[in-house]
N, C-alpha and C positions, 0 to 999 in steps of 0.2 A: 254534470258538476262543475261548481267555476272554480278556477284555477288562478291561484294569485301570483302578483309578479314577485319574483326573485332575483338580484343581480347575477349572473352565471359569476360561476368559477371553475375556468377549466384547472382538472388534476393530472399530472403525470402519472406513470405509474412505478411505483418505488417498492413494489412487495418483489415482483418475478413470480417465477414458478419452479417447486413449488410452495404453498405458501409459508412462513414461517409461524411459529408454534409464539413468538411475543413482535407485537408492533415494534419496526423498526424507529428509533429516534426519527428519521428523517420524513418519514410518512406523518409523527406527530407534530413537527418543524411543518408542517405543510399546510396540515391542519389548523394550528396554532397563529399561524399569517393569514388563516381567511377567519380567522372567529372576530366578533366585536370586541373593540376595546375593554368592556368590563366582563366577559367574560374568561373565564380559568379553566386551564387543562391539570388536573390535580392525579396522583397515582399512575399517572403516563401516558392512560389513554381515559379517565372521568372527565368528562366535557361538561360543567358548571355553565349551562347556557346562561344568557344575559340577554338575548334579541332570537326572533324567531328566523332569522337570516342564520345563528350559528347551529341549529338543529340543520335547516337545510344543507351546509357546507359539512357538516360530522357524517350525513346520508351518502350525499354525494361522493365524498372521500370514501367512504363506504361502499357502496356500489361499483366505483371504477373499480376497486383491490378487491372484493369479496370479503370483506370484514365482516364478522357479526356485528349487530350491534342491540344493546337492548336499553331497558330503559330504569334508570335507579330509583325506587319507592323510597319513601320517608323512611330512615331507620335501617336501610336496607345495609349490606355488607357483601359486598360485592367477592365472588371467587372467580378465581381466574380472569382479573382486569386487564390484565396484560395482553389476551389472545383476542381482546374485543374491543370496541368500544360503547363505554357507557355513558347516556347521557343523563344529565340531571336536568330536569324543568325547572327545578325551585326557585329559579329565575325569574321567569315569568309570571309574573305578580300583579298583572295588571286584576282590577276589581271595580265592574261599572256595575251600577243597579239603577232601573230603569222603576220610575213612580207606577207606571203600566205594567207591574207586576212580571219582568223578566231581568236577567242579569246576566253578565259577560265575565267571565273570570279566564285567567290564566290558567297556564297547564299547574304552573306550580301552587296552586293557592290552595288551601283546606278550606273544609265545610268549616269550622269555628270562626276565621278569618271571612267570609261570606254570610254568616247569621249576621257575625257584629256589623259589617256593611249595612246589610237589607232592615237588621232592625228599625235605624230613623225613618225608615219609609213605612214602617208597620208591614213589611215584607218578612219571611223566613224560608228558607229551602227546607225542600224532605231529604234529608239527610243521609249516608251509606249507615254502616253499622258504627265506625269511628268516627266522633268530631276533629279526629287528627289527618283520617285519610284525607287525599287530595282529591277536590271534585273530578277532575280529569280519570284517574284512576280510578275510582268510584264508578264511572257510569261503563268506561271502557269493560269494566265486567260485571255490571249490571246496577248491583247497589241496593242490596235487601237492608235497609235501614229499619230503626225502632217500631217506625209507622208504615212501611210497609205492605200490611194486610188494611192498611184505611186509604192510602194513597198510591200503593203501587211501587215500583221499582223507583229510584234515582232517575235511572235512562230513560223509563218513561216518559219523563218529563221536561229533557234535550229538546231545543231547538234546533239548534247548527253545532256541528263540531269542525274545527278547523285542522289541520294533519299533514305531516308533512311523511308522504308514504314511503316506500321503499325507493322507488328510481328518484328521489331528493325534490319531488315536484311536493309545494306546498297547496292545499285544495281545502274546500269550503263545501259543507254535504248537508245537505236539509232535508227533508220529506220527500222533495219537489224537484231541487239536484243534487244529483248524484244519490239515488236514492239508496242503490245497493250498496253502496259504500259505507251510505248515514244509517241501512239496516244493521250493517256490519260491525261497525265500530263499537257499538254499542250491545257487548256483551263480547265480542270476538277476542278482547286482551288488548295484546302486542303485537297479534298477527298483522294489522295492515298501517299500521303508520303510526308515528308520534306523534301525539295531541297537540298540538299548542293553545287551543284557547278552546271553551267550550261557553254554550249559549243557551238556558234552560229557566222553564220557569216558576216561580216564584207561589206560594200562597200568603193567604193575607194571616197578620202573624195572631198569635191570642195562645193563652195557655193551655199546655195540653197537663195531662198527669202522670206519673209515677217513678220510678227510680228501682231501687232494690230492698230485698231483705233477705239475710244471712241466717242459717244456722250451725251449728254443731254437728261435726260427724256423726254423730250418737244417732242425730235424727234423719241420715239423710233417707233411709229405706222408706219411712212414713212420709218423707217431705216429696221425694220423688215421685211415692206411687199418687200423692195428691197431685203431685201436679199433672202427671199422664192423663186422669181421670178430668180436672180441674180446669186443663186447657181446650180437653177435645169440644169442651161447650162454650167456648171463648165467641161471641159475635167481631167480626173484621172490623170495630171501633178499636181493638185491643190487640197487644203486640207481647209478646213474652220469650223468655226463653229460660231452661235450667242450666244450671252450670254447677257441675262435680269435680272440686279441684285438691289435688293431689300436690303441696307443696314439695321441695326436695327434705326441709326439712320439720316437722312439726304435724299437729294432724291436721286432716281433710276440711272439706267445706264444703255447704251445699249452699248457693245463692240462688235466686230469680229476680229474670226483670221484667219490667215491669211497663208497659206503654200506653195509655188513653187515652184518645182524642177527644173523651167526649168531658162531661162535668166532673169533676174532681171527687162529690160526694160520690159518685155513681160508680167510680173509678175502684174507686175505697171499700166501697158494697162489695165489686166483684172479687176482693183481696179475702175477703173475710173467711170463706170457705176455705183458702190456702195457710189460711195463721192460724185457723182451726187442726189444721194436722201438728203443729208441737208450735211451741214459743219461740219466736226468733230471735235470736241473739243481738241482731243490730237491724236497722232498717234504715233507710233513706229515700223517703217519697215525700214528693211537693208536686205544687205547679210549677213547669217550665217548660220553656219552648222547645221543638222538635230536636234542635242541634245540642240542649240541652239533657235529653232523651236520651242521644247516643253514648256509647264507652267513650269518654275521654281522652283514652288513649290508644297503640297500637297495638296489633294482635302483634305474638312474635314465638318464633318457634318455629317447630315444621309441625305441619296438620294433614289431616288425612279427611275426610267428608262422606258423607253415607245420605242416601235421599230416601225417605221414605214416604209410603203411603200411610201409615199409624204407627201407630206402640199399641201392640198386643201387651197380655198381662202379663206376659212373660218377661216382657223389654225391663221391667226394673231391675233386675238380677242381673241380666246383662250388661246394662249400663254402670252399675254399682262394682260388678267386676274389672271392667274396662278402665274404672278412674282409681282401682287401688296398686297397688303394688308399693314400692321402695323410691320408684325414679318421679318426676318431676310431671304429673299430667293434667290435663284439663277436659273434659268431659263435655261440650256442650249441646245440648237439642234444643231447636229453635221452632218456634212455629209458624206454620207457614200460611199459604190459603187466604182466603177473602179476596184481596185486589191482586194480590202476586196471580191467582189466578184465572181473570179475566181477560179478555183481548185488548190490547190496548190500542190508543189511537195509532201510532204508527208502530207497526212491529220492527223487532229488535230480533239478535243471534242468540238472545237468553234465550234456556232451553229448560225443560223440566218443571213450566211454570206449574203444573199439575199436583206436583209434590205438596203433602201437606206438614211433613218434617223435616227437617236438615239435623243431622248429626256431625260436630265436628269434634274430632281428639287433636291435641295439640299435645308436645312437650318440649324438652331441652332440645338444642343446636347440636350438640356434640354426637359425634356419629353410632354411638350404643343408644345414647337416648332415641337417634331418628330412626336405628333400626327396631326397636322396642316401641316405641310409637306408632311405625306400620303396623308391626305384626299384631299390636293388640285390637289396632282398626280393623285390619282385615279378620281378626277372629270376631271382633264384635258384628262383623256385616252376618258371617257365618250365623251367629247368634238370633240375631234380627234376620235370618236372610226371607222370612215370609211376612216381612213387614216392606222388603226393599222392592216389590212391585217388576221386578225381574230387575234392577239398574245395581250397577258394580258401583265398588269406592274409590275415589278417587285419590292421588298423591301428591304431595307439593307443598311448597313452603307457602307460609300465611302471606306473602306477598302478592299470590296467582289470583285470578279474577276469583269473584262472589262464587259460591258454592254453586248455583245453577247455570253457570257459564263452564264449568270445570271440564265436565266431560259430553260434549256435544255428540247428538244421534247424527248418522252417518250424511243426510241430506242434508244438513246446515253443518260437518263439518266440511262437505265437498263444497258448498258455496261460500266457505270463506276461502278456501284454500283456493279457488276459482279467481277471487276477488285477488288474495296475492298474489297469484302469478301472473294478473293484469297489471299489476302497480310497483312489482316488488320482483321484477325480471331475474337478479341476483341471489335472492332470497336472503337477504341479509339481516330479518327484523330476525329476532330471535322469538319460538312462538310462532313463526310464519306457517305452522302445520298445525291450528285449532286441534287441542285434547290430545297429540301427538305425544307429547310427555307423560301425559297422565295414564300409570302404569294400573290397568285394571285387574280387580282382588281377585284371585283365584278361587278366593273363600263362595263368593257369590257372585258367579259364573250362571248365564243365561245360554240356551242352548239359541238355534234358528227360530223353532215355535214358542221363542217367550217363557220356558220352562223356569220355573225358581227356583234358585240354589235349596237347599234339604237343611234347616237349622240344627246345631250342633252346638255343644256348651262350651262357654270360654273357657280355656284351662291355664296356655301355660304363660303365655304373652302379661294378661290379665288378672289378677289376683283380688282376691274375695274381698270385699267390706263387707259391713251385714246386709244381709235382704230377707230379713222377715219383713211380709209384707203380706195385705190382704189382697185380693185379686175382684173388683167388677165383676158383675154377670154381665157386662156387654161394652163395647165403645161409642162413643156420644159422636155424633155428627158435626158439623160444622156449617154452618147458612152463610148465605152471600148474600144480604141483599140488596140489589141492584139498584137502588136509590143512594149507597153512599160511596158510588163511584165518583172519581174526582174529576173534575173537568181544567180545562189550561184558560188562564185570565191573558188579559193586554193584546197589544199587538206586536205581532211580529217584528222584530229590528229590520 
């Protein structure tokens, strides 16, 4: 890999032993003296960086004193910031778009900004789930966007990553230079370093079709069952998710998100069967670019996730019960498959690409809401036990990596841990043991021989919506024609 030059900054030991629970003012003052003039220290230990050298200074200080470091995501509230350094890369706002079909962005750039900058060149990025996410955050988690079934993960299109590792070294990694770290940083989350820049391939711009359809709570059972059978037969050019939402006050709602990479008329025809289930109360469907198909805002609250091989006939009732109750909650089921299951040109640490669906349960951030969300997700995992394929639930904040990267298998976890040990000798980066903080569901556990959990009814944590629905005779399979595989464009910078 290429090591990029950064001016040295020797640091005295200001902490001593044992380490204090609150970072002392002298240490913060030392860091402040080493930051660029435009960088800002807020809340005592939050570093709003303006230059890459600010990231290097923060990690070198942290390594010298054994101070944990975390990266602040957009909209994130940091608990316990006084006990660690929090790096906010929002000031790294570089955007360069090449007409040859690639872009370079700083770690603070969001997908909507990149899309706006690429549009005059007739180009567009393949985004993550939200246009408000930062590009760097998305690719380190994998990046399952609205068109992922057609074009693969956002991480699959990355040419190069520049990051500061836990030893305070600025590195540039590519498929041929630092290939191990290049593999790990795409999907390894925050385990391997603080990303400062990403270079990625773009696509030729052109209208795609999609948006949302909304139904009343009374139609939730019919729409959920219709979506379950309809989505199973969609081609890879289509992406979709089902959302069952329970607000803190008022009636619940069911919505379907849809993205189509072909002609608008063909996409509309695919939706006709779903529309026949019940009259939608609101629709927002139009031709728009990939960034316009992504969710405009950021996901909030606490989140648990499941990965499934299928949704069997009994899943509809379990999902409706999971979205019930008096606490605010959203249950989202996203169709995977398609290009997500194909071997990418440059493999990454993203796992479970063979999963067919992902379920995410999110709720309020209060302690009681968090506990209820987690309990509901575990009971849902038990109810869907036969559909999990031996996988377990993952729990964590919505700012954690994408669902495919949250619970890596032992071989991937060990490889990531070895990379982290080589570049972060003091283990200062939070998340340095990928998957270690994800607590596995006791309701959906497998044995060493891969035995699946036994399904049981959802009862206590998840309350009932109406579950009257018909069951089809069989589940459909999704075909994945190799002719739709995406290719890279342009020459490498």
